[in-house]
C-alpha positions in Angstrom: -0.9 41.9 5.1 -0.4 39.1 7.6 -2.1 38.3 10.7 0.7 39.2 13.1 0.7 43.1 11.9 -3.0 43.1 13.1 -1.8 41.4 16.3 0.7 43.7 16.7 -1.1 47.0 16.1 -4.0 45.7 18.5 -1.6 45.0 21.0 0.4 48.6 20.6 -3.1 50.2 21.2 -3.8 48.1 24.3 -0.1 49.2 25.8 -1.5 52.6 24.7 -4.5 52.8 26.2 -3.1 51.4 29.7 -0.4 54.2 29.6 -3.6 56.7 28.5 -5.3 55.7 31.6 -2.0 56.3 34.0 -1.6 59.5 32.6 -4.9 60.7 33.1 -4.0 60.5 36.8 -1.6 63.3 36.3 -2.1 67.0 37.0 -3.1 69.0 33.4 0.5 70.4 33.0 2.2 67.0 33.7 -0.5 65.2 31.2 -0.6 67.7 28.4 2.1 66.3 26.5 1.6 62.7 26.7 -2.0 63.0 26.1 -1.3 64.7 22.6 1.1 62.0 21.9 -1.0 59.5 23.1 -4.4 60.5 21.2 -2.2 60.9 18.0 -0.6 57.4 18.8 -4.2 55.8 19.4 -5.8 57.7 16.2 -3.3 56.1 14.0 -3.7 52.7 15.3 -6.7 52.8 14.8 -6.8 53.4 11.4 -4.1 50.7 11.0 -6.3 48.3 12.6 -9.0 49.0 10.2 -6.4 48.7 7.2 -5.3 45.7 8.6 -8.9 43.9 8.9 -9.8 45.5 5.5 -6.6 43.8 3.7 -7.2 40.5 5.7 -10.8 40.6 4.3 -10.0 41.0 0.8 -7.4 38.4 1.0 -10.0 35.6 2.2 -9.5 32.1 3.3 -8.1 31.1 -0.6 -4.9 31.9 -0.1 -3.1 29.3 1.8 -1.3 30.4 5.0 2.2 31.0 5.2 4.8 30.8 7.9 6.1 33.8 9.3 9.6 33.9 9.3 11.4 35.7 12.2 13.9 37.3 9.9 16.7 39.6 11.0 14.4 42.7 9.8 12.3 41.9 13.0 15.4 41.1 15.2 17.1 44.9 14.0 13.6 46.4 14.8 13.0 44.9 18.3 16.8 45.7 19.3 16.4 49.9 18.6 12.8 49.6 20.8 14.6 48.0 23.3 17.8 50.0 23.3 15.0 52.9 23.2 14.2 52.4 26.2 17.0 51.6 28.3 18.5 54.6 26.5 15.5 56.7 28.0 16.1 55.0 31.4 20.0 55.3 31.4 20.5 58.6 29.6 16.9 60.5 30.2 15.2 62.2 27.5 17.3 65.2 26.4 20.3 62.4 25.9 18.1 60.0 24.2 17.2 62.3 21.7 20.5 63.2 20.7 22.3 60.0 20.6 19.3 57.8 19.5 19.2 59.5 15.9 23.0 59.8 15.7 23.7 56.3 16.1 20.8 55.2 13.7 21.8 57.4 10.9 25.7 56.0 11.5 24.1 52.7 11.6 22.6 53.5 8.1 25.9 54.3 7.1 24.5 58.1 6.3 27.7 60.5 6.5 29.1 61.8 9.7 28.4 65.4 8.9 24.2 64.7 8.7 24.8 62.5 11.4 26.3 65.4 14.0 24.1 67.7 12.4 20.6 66.3 12.8 21.5 65.0 16.4 22.3 68.5 17.3 19.0 69.7 15.2 17.0 67.0 17.8 18.8 68.2 20.7 18.5 72.1 20.5 14.7 71.7 19.1 13.8 69.6 21.7 15.7 71.7 24.4 13.8 74.7 22.9 10.6 73.4 22.9 10.1 72.2 26.1 12.9 73.5 28.7 12.6 77.2 27.2 8.9 77.9 25.8 7.0 74.9 28.1 9.3 75.0 31.6 8.7 71.3 31.6 11.6 68.9 33.5 11.8 66.2 31.5 13.5 62.9 32.8 17.1 63.2 33.5 18.0 59.2 33.5 20.2 57.7 36.0 23.6 59.5 35.0 22.9 63.2 34.2 21.7 63.8 37.8 25.2 62.0 39.0 27.1 64.0 36.2 25.7 67.8 36.8 24.6 67.2 40.7 
């Protein structure tokens, strides 16, 4: 394990705690989904931090420090994360739920049938779950209210 993994996990933990603090000011119905999601994320991050610390202790000081390079995998990961945030802001939740899996699968060179089927399946699943069953209004984005009035 590299030390950067531990720092990144701790950074995500701090960001998640800040979001959790902001979420607790919402009403019960508004904070139910973010609370469930954030508690799951916090639990998984704590497990990851413990694993990273144990791996660093095992590695010890015997192994020399190697320089970490900023390779294309990091650039690709950060591009997808920034793109997801921009898509959420512009297209809203439902637009992102449909378009993001489609784009990701196409960039991974999956077939058109699989890309379209999984993207529409995600859209139908989240629409059914949040709109029909939970009656939650999701963030519409900047474009959706202008298009549908």
